[in-house]
N, C-alpha and C positions, 0 to 999 in steps of 0.2 A: 457535371461532376463537381464543379466549384460551388454551385448552389447547394448541392447535397451535403458537401462538407460544411458549408456555412450553417445549414440546418442542424447538423450534428453538434457543432460547437455551441450554437445558440441554446440548444436544449440542454446540453451538458452543463452549461454555466449556471443555469437556474431552472428549477422545476416549474416552469410556467404552464398554464393551461393550454391545451392544444388549440382551443378557440383563438386565444391571443396570438399564438404563433402562426396559425393559418392566416390570420389577418395581416400579420407582418410580412409573410412570404407569399401571400396570394395563392395558397394551396388549401385544399379541403382537409378537414381533420383526419379522415381516414388515409388520404394520400400522404399527408405529412408523417403520420405514424409509420406507414410502409417505407417511405424514403429513409427515415431515421434508422429503423431496425435493419433494413437491407444494407445501409452504409456501415453500420456497426459490424454486421456479419462479414462484409467484404474486407474491412480493415483487419478483422480478426483472422480470417483465412489467409490474408496476405502476409501477416507479420507474426502470427502466434507461435510458430515453431522456433523462430529466432528469439522471441521474447522470453520463452521458457528458460533459455540459457544463452546469453549473448556471448558467443566465443570471441568475437572481435573485441568486446570490452575486456575480456580476460586474456588477451594476448600478452606475451611475456613482457613487452615494454610497458604496458599498462600495469601489470602486476607489480613491477618494480616501483613504479610511481605511487601506486596505491599503498603498498606496504611501507614505503618511506614516509609518506604523508601521515599514516596512522602511527608509525613508530615515533615520529616527532612529538606526538601528543599523548602517548601512552607508553607502557613498558613492554608491550607485546611486539615480537618480531614476526615478520612474514604474514601478518593479518592483512587481507586485501578488501574486506567488506563485512557487512553485518546482515544477519538473517533474522527474520521474525515473521510471525503470522498476524493476520488481522481478521476481524469479523465484521462483515458489512450487513446491516439489517435489511430485510426485505418485508414486504407485506405478507400476512399470514397466508400460506399457500392452501389451495383447495385439496391437493394430494400430498401425502407424506408430511403432515404437519409435525408429527413427533420427530422425524428425522431432521427437520430444519430448525427445531427449537433448541436453544442453548440456555441452560439453567443459569450460567454465570452472567450472561448479558440480558437474561430475562426477555428474550424475544426470538423471532425467527430470523434466520440469515444464512449467509454463505461465507466460507472461509477461504482465504488466499494466503499464499506464502511469497515473500519478496526478499530479494537480496539487493542492498543498496551499497554502491561503491563511493569513494571519496569525491568523485567528480559530480555527484548529485544525480547520477543516472540510476534508475532501477534496472540493474543488469540481469535480473531474473524475476519473473512474475509467474506464478503457477496457481492454478485453481480452475474452477471452483470446486470446493468440497462442502458437503452438508455441514450445517452449523453444529450438529451434535457430535461430530467426530473430533478427536483431539488433534492438535496441530501436527504432532509427530506422525500421525496417520498419513497426512499429505506428504510429509518429507520422505517417508519410506516409499510411498506410492510414486512419487515424482522421479525416483532414481537420481536425485541430485548428486549424491555421493559419487556415483559412477562417472558423471559428467565432470565433477571437480577433479577426480582422479586423472582424467585425460588432460585437463587444462592447467592444473595446479602443481603437478608433481614433476620436478626437474632433477630428482635425485639420481636418475640414471646417467646424467651428464655432470654429476657432482654439483648440482645446483640445489636450491632450497625447495621445500615443500610448503606451498602457501596454503592458507586456510581462511575460513570465515569464523566470525564470532557470533554465537547465539546465546540464548538464555538457558536456564537449567532444564527446560523441556526437551532439549535436544540431547543427543548422545555424543560424547567426545570421540573423535577419530583423528586420523592423520590430516583430514581436511576440515575438521570442525573443532573449535575451541569453545568451551563453556566455562562459566565462573568456577573457581575452586570452592569447594564446600567448607563451611566453617565446622569447628569441632562438634557443635551441638546437632548438626545435621549429618554427621558422619561417624561411623563406628571405628574408623581408623584412628589410632593414637599416633600423633606426630611427635617424634623424639627430638627433631630439629626445630626449635622454636624460631630460629632465624628464617628457615625455609617457609614456615607458616606466615610470618610477617611479610615475606616477599609475595606470597600468594595473595594475601589480603591487599597488598599495595597494587598488585596487578588487577585484582577485581575492581578496586576503586578507580584506577586509571581507565580501565576498559568500560566501566559503567558510564564514565563521563563522555566517552566518544561514541558509545553504542546508541546514544539517544538519536543519532542521525537517522536510524531506520524508523523511529517513531515520528520524526519530522516528515519523513517521506509519506507516511499514511495521512498525516495531518495536511500535507501539501496537496495531495490528491483530492481530499475532501474540500479544502478551501477553494481549489480551482473549479471543481465540478460538483456544485451543490446538489445537482440532480442525483448523484450517487448516494448522498446522505439522507435523502428524503425517502423513507422506506415505502411510502404509498405509491411511488412511481416504479418500484421494483416488484413487479407482479410475476412470480414464477408460474409458468404454464401459459401465460398470455404474451410474453415477450422474452427475448433471450437475455435475461438478467445476469446469467453467469458470465456473459461476455462483456457486459458494461464496464465492470471494474478493470478488466484486462485492457480494454481499449482506452479507458480513462488514464491508466498508468502509462500507456504508450504516448498518449497526447501530452501527459505531464512531462515525459522525457523530452518531447519536442519543444515544449515550453521552456524547459531548462536550456536546451541548445540555442533556441532563438534569443534568449535573454543572456546568453554567455555565462550561465551559472545560476546558482541559488544559494540559500543559506549554507547548505552542506559543502558545496564546492568552494565557497569563499572561506569557510572555516578551515578547510584542509589545503587551500591554495592550489587546487587541481582543476584545470580548465576542462570543461566538457567538450565533446566534438561539436563541429558545426552541424546544423540541420542536414545539410547535403551529405556530409560524411556519415552521420548517424543512419540516415535512410539507406544510403548506398551499402553500408556494411551489413545492415539487417537483410537486405535483399540478396546479398551475395554470400550467404552462409550455407 
């Protein structure tokens, strides 16, 4: 099992040829590929349900810490994380090329949705979805709003209702905050100019902190270059839809082992230890 995990980590770090890796580990090319894909599937099966929405990350004590950390650096109250989607390119598939093609990115790929919290952990990762679909399609399909309703709403005990912050692609709700629209994008005429200035100030402050979710996507790509090399992502030949999910899980472990990353240091929120993180995922 240790050797199999080493094989996964080595291949994820850099998209080396199977011949080179087989010489390094003393395994045949076909055997190496089988070990890698089977380990990816085992890790996914073991942790995928908890990775979709990590309720332990969103327990009340953590929600209070996260909201306070974001409040100290913005004008928003009770915001506990940031949500966004990403597009990961894959090799041109043999089947359903049109469904995987995205005009904006000018390539074939899969989409994922992630929620990043101030401790640097990706507390929710969902996907994959075809590259042609809009990001909101996955948000509705994932039923994330229902899960947030369970974890974020404390109004029944006279507590706050926490929420995530996303871009204008999402729809505002009790558990989702999006930027206020400016006059030129909205037909509503604001009579209170002070309120409008406050909204613009909130937009500006949240834009500065919301960059954390973009850092998350960049962090996964910098750690696991294998995921960013589209020619290794061959749909129909390997479980490419699982690679990014497992890569995000391994990124979380990397954050835990290193006692933080750029995001956690920015908000001064310490992530859990690797043992705590694994234990909580397994006991949800």
